[in-house]
C-alpha positions as CSV (number, residue, x, y, z in Angstrom):
1,M,108.7,137.4,143.3
2,G,109.0,141.8,142.2
3,D,112.5,140.5,141.3
4,W,111.1,137.7,139.5
5,L,108.1,139.1,137.6
6,D,110.3,142.2,137.1
7,E,112.9,139.9,135.2
8,R,110.0,137.7,134.0
9,L,107.6,140.8,132.6
10,S,109.1,144.4,132.8
11,E,109.3,145.2,129.2
12,R,105.5,144.3,128.5
13,V,103.6,145.4,132.1
14,D,104.6,148.3,134.6
15,V,105.7,145.5,137.4
16,A,106.0,148.2,139.9
17,G,103.0,149.2,139.3
18,F,100.6,146.0,139.4
19,L,102.4,145.2,142.8
20,A,101.6,148.7,144.7
21,R,97.8,148.2,142.6
22,N,97.8,144.0,143.8
23,R,97.1,143.3,139.9
24,F,99.0,140.2,140.3
25,V,97.2,137.2,142.5
26,Y,98.2,133.4,143.1
27,E,95.8,130.9,142.3
28,S,93.4,131.1,145.1
29,G,93.1,135.0,144.9
30,A,95.0,136.6,147.3
31,A,97.4,139.4,145.9
32,V,101.0,139.0,145.1
33,S,103.4,141.2,147.6
34,G,106.6,142.2,145.8
35,D,108.4,141.0,148.8
36,D,106.9,137.7,149.3
37,K,110.0,134.5,149.1
38,Y,110.2,133.1,145.4
39,Q,107.9,130.6,144.8
40,P,108.7,127.9,142.2
41,Y,106.6,125.9,140.4
42,T,103.5,128.9,141.2
43,F,101.1,130.3,138.5
44,V,100.6,134.0,138.8
45,W,97.6,135.4,137.6
46,F,97.5,139.2,135.9
47,H,95.3,141.1,133.3
48,R,97.2,143.5,130.7
49,D,95.8,147.0,129.7
50,L,94.6,146.5,126.7
51,A,95.6,149.1,123.5
52,E,93.0,151.1,122.4
53,E,91.1,149.3,118.9
54,T,89.7,151.0,116.1
55,V,86.2,149.9,115.7
56,V,85.4,148.0,112.6
57,P,83.2,149.0,110.9
58,G,79.9,147.0,110.2
59,A,77.3,145.1,111.7
60,I,77.5,141.2,113.0
61,H,73.9,140.1,111.7
62,V,72.3,137.3,113.3
63,V,71.1,135.1,110.8
64,Y,69.3,132.1,113.5
65,R,69.9,131.7,117.3
66,D,68.7,128.7,119.1
67,D,70.0,127.2,122.7
68,R,72.7,125.5,120.7
69,I,74.0,127.6,117.9
70,V,74.3,130.9,116.6
71,V,74.9,131.9,112.9
72,I,76.4,134.7,112.3
73,D,77.1,137.3,108.7
74,K,80.1,138.2,109.8
75,P,81.7,142.0,108.1
76,P,85.3,142.0,106.5
77,F,88.0,143.4,109.0
78,L,87.0,141.8,111.8
79,S,88.9,138.6,113.4
80,T,86.7,135.4,114.5
81,I,88.6,135.5,117.9
82,P,90.5,138.2,119.4
83,R,94.3,137.7,119.4
84,G,97.4,140.5,118.5
85,R,96.3,143.6,117.8
86,H,92.4,142.4,117.6
87,V,90.6,141.8,121.3
88,V,87.8,143.8,121.5
89,Q,87.4,143.7,117.5
90,S,87.1,139.8,117.5
91,V,83.8,138.6,116.6
92,V,84.3,136.4,119.8
93,V,84.2,138.7,122.1
94,R,82.0,141.4,120.6
95,L,78.9,138.5,120.7
96,R,79.9,137.7,124.2
97,T,79.4,140.8,125.7
98,E,75.8,141.4,122.9
99,L,74.3,138.3,123.4
100,G,75.2,137.7,126.9
101,L,76.4,134.2,126.1
102,P,80.0,133.9,128.3
103,E,80.8,130.9,126.9
104,L,80.2,131.3,122.5
105,S,83.1,130.2,120.6
106,P,83.7,129.9,116.9
107,L,82.9,126.2,115.9
108,H,85.4,127.0,113.2
109,R,87.2,130.1,111.7
110,L,86.9,132.7,108.2
111,D,89.7,134.7,108.2
112,R,89.9,138.5,109.2
113,G,89.3,140.0,105.5
114,T,86.6,137.4,104.6
115,A,83.3,138.1,105.4
116,G,80.0,135.7,105.5
117,L,78.3,132.7,107.3
118,L,80.3,132.1,111.4
119,V,78.4,129.3,113.5
120,L,79.4,129.7,116.9
121,A,78.6,127.3,119.8
122,T,76.2,128.9,122.8
123,E,78.2,126.7,125.3
124,R,81.1,124.7,126.0
125,R,79.0,121.4,126.9
126,W,78.0,121.7,122.7
127,R,80.9,121.8,121.6
128,G,82.2,118.3,121.3
129,A,78.9,117.3,119.1
130,Y,79.2,120.7,116.5
131,Q,83.8,119.9,116.1
132,T,83.6,117.0,115.7
133,M,80.7,117.4,112.2
134,F,83.3,120.0,111.3
135,Q,86.7,117.4,111.3
136,R,85.0,114.6,109.6
137,H,83.7,117.5,106.9
138,E,80.1,117.4,107.3
139,M,79.7,120.3,106.5
140,R,79.1,121.6,103.5
141,K,80.1,125.0,102.8
142,T,80.0,127.2,99.8
143,Y,82.1,131.0,99.0
144,R,81.4,133.4,96.2
145,A,84.2,135.4,94.8
146,L,84.8,138.2,92.2
147,A,87.7,137.8,90.0
148,P,89.1,138.4,86.5
149,L,87.6,137.0,83.5
150,L,90.3,134.6,82.1
151,P,89.8,134.2,78.0
152,G,90.5,130.0,78.0
153,L,90.3,129.2,81.1
154,A,87.9,125.7,81.6
155,L,85.6,125.7,84.1
156,P,84.3,124.5,86.3
157,V,87.6,123.4,87.7
158,T,88.5,120.9,90.5
159,V,91.9,122.1,92.2
160,R,94.0,119.6,93.9
161,N,97.4,120.8,95.7
162,H,99.7,120.6,98.9
163,L,99.5,123.5,100.9
164,T,101.7,125.2,103.8
165,T,102.3,128.2,105.8
166,H,105.3,129.7,107.8
167,H,105.8,131.0,110.9
168,G,105.9,134.5,110.2
169,Q,104.9,134.4,106.7
170,L,101.8,136.3,105.3
171,Q,101.4,134.0,102.0
172,A,101.1,130.7,102.2
173,E,102.7,128.6,99.8
174,V,102.4,125.2,97.1
175,L,104.9,122.4,97.8
176,P,104.9,120.7,94.2
177,G,104.8,117.4,94.1
178,A,103.7,116.8,97.6
179,T,100.7,114.7,98.4
180,P,97.4,117.2,98.2
181,N,95.9,118.0,101.2
182,A,94.0,120.4,99.8
183,E,90.9,120.5,97.5
184,S,88.3,123.2,96.1
185,L,85.7,123.2,93.5
186,V,85.4,126.2,91.0
187,E,82.7,127.1,88.5
188,L,81.9,130.4,86.9
189,D,77.9,131.7,87.6
190,S,78.1,135.4,85.9
191,E,79.4,138.4,85.7
192,I,79.6,141.7,86.7
193,G,81.6,145.1,85.9
194,G,83.6,143.1,83.8
195,L,84.7,140.5,86.6
196,G,83.5,137.4,86.8
197,V,81.0,136.0,90.2
198,Y,82.7,132.6,90.8
199,T,81.1,130.3,93.3
200,L,83.9,128.6,95.5
201,T,83.7,125.0,97.4
202,P,86.5,123.9,98.9
203,R,86.3,120.5,100.2
204,T,89.2,120.7,102.5
205,G,89.4,123.5,105.0
206,R,93.3,124.8,104.2
207,T,94.8,128.5,105.3
208,H,94.4,130.6,102.2
209,Q,93.0,127.6,100.4
210,L,90.6,129.4,98.3
211,R,92.6,132.4,97.9
212,M,95.9,130.5,97.0
213,H,93.9,128.1,94.3
214,M,91.8,131.4,92.6
215,L,95.6,132.2,91.9
216,G,96.9,129.6,90.8
217,L,94.2,129.4,88.1
218,G,95.7,132.9,87.3
219,I,92.6,135.1,88.5
220,P,93.0,136.2,92.3
221,I,90.9,137.3,93.8
222,T,89.8,141.1,93.4
223,D,91.3,143.5,96.3
224,D,92.6,140.6,97.9
225,P,95.8,142.4,100.1
226,L,97.9,139.1,100.5
227,Y,98.0,138.0,96.8
228,P,99.4,137.8,94.6
229,F,101.6,139.9,96.3
230,V,101.8,141.2,99.7
231,R,100.0,145.2,99.6
232,D,101.4,147.6,103.1
233,V,98.0,148.4,103.8
234,S,96.9,149.8,107.4
235,L,95.8,147.7,109.4
236,N,92.5,150.3,110.1
237,D,92.3,151.3,106.3
238,F,88.7,149.4,106.1
239,T,88.2,150.9,102.2
240,R,88.6,147.8,99.9
241,P,87.4,144.8,101.5
242,L,88.8,141.1,99.8
243,Q,85.7,140.4,97.6
244,L,85.2,136.9,99.1
245,L,81.3,136.0,101.1
246,A,81.5,132.4,103.2
247,N,78.0,132.8,101.4
248,E,76.1,129.0,102.1
249,V,76.8,126.6,105.2
250,R,74.4,123.5,105.4
251,F,74.7,120.2,107.5
252,T,72.8,118.4,109.7
253,D,72.6,118.7,113.4
254,P,74.2,116.4,115.1
255,I,72.1,116.5,118.2
256,D,68.5,116.2,117.1
257,G,69.3,115.2,113.5
258,N,67.2,118.3,111.5
259,E,69.1,119.5,108.3
260,R,70.1,122.9,108.4
261,E,71.2,125.4,105.7
262,F,71.2,129.1,106.2
263,T,72.5,131.8,103.3
264,S,75.0,135.6,103.9
265,V,72.6,138.1,103.5
266,R,75.3,140.1,101.8
267,T,75.8,140.1,98.1
268,L,79.1,140.4,96.0
269,P,80.3,143.3,95.1
270,L,81.1,143.6,99.1
271,R,81.0,147.8,100.0
272,S,82.9,149.3,102.2
273,E,81.1,149.4,105.5
274,I,82.2,153.2,107.2
275,A,79.3,155.2,107.9
């Protein structure tokens, strides 16, 4: 087993050190010895050491909480779920500890750069009903964004096209002529500091949908690190938040039938929350 683990994992973990400290275990919980006979079709469990992570600035505001759901207002730059180099610095990991809810899980996601409202289930048993609501597009979400003003652009406008993403590629892209799979309503509300304050209502939920639709109209969202071009920005640079805010969520609760409506405590323009 030691030879097999070394062949599979030596580039990622200190196999000899893990074996010496009984950090590989079988499903029974018994420690794996390097001298154990190789056992095919056997699960071996271990925890990797986490890399040190820079703390993402900004508070996670709890907007609403009951026995079934938690609605929070997340700061920009904080991942929704642990992934890649962001594990501890994610909404799920931070709040499971802070709220004492080990089964807490998001019912939808926000991009790391997007601030605003996120709805989570407190326990696994509630996920199904609320997840079905999302899949049927029964939750109504409204975003606010800062972007340039474009003279002659007729608004409000509904943008429809086909968006796709490719593994390893940071930007989404439009497939001309393909059946639309993304739809957003874009409205201009007001002006501030020479920029437009836009209300964005997505009717579907494709990756980077709002950012792509604003770009397609010629008004890319202010301080977007990916559109219209990818900027070389450090993961630990928290100085220029994307000016996109998940501002409102509204839905009929699938458990008790009550109407729910929540509004972000943040406003545009979003400022750096570095202390």
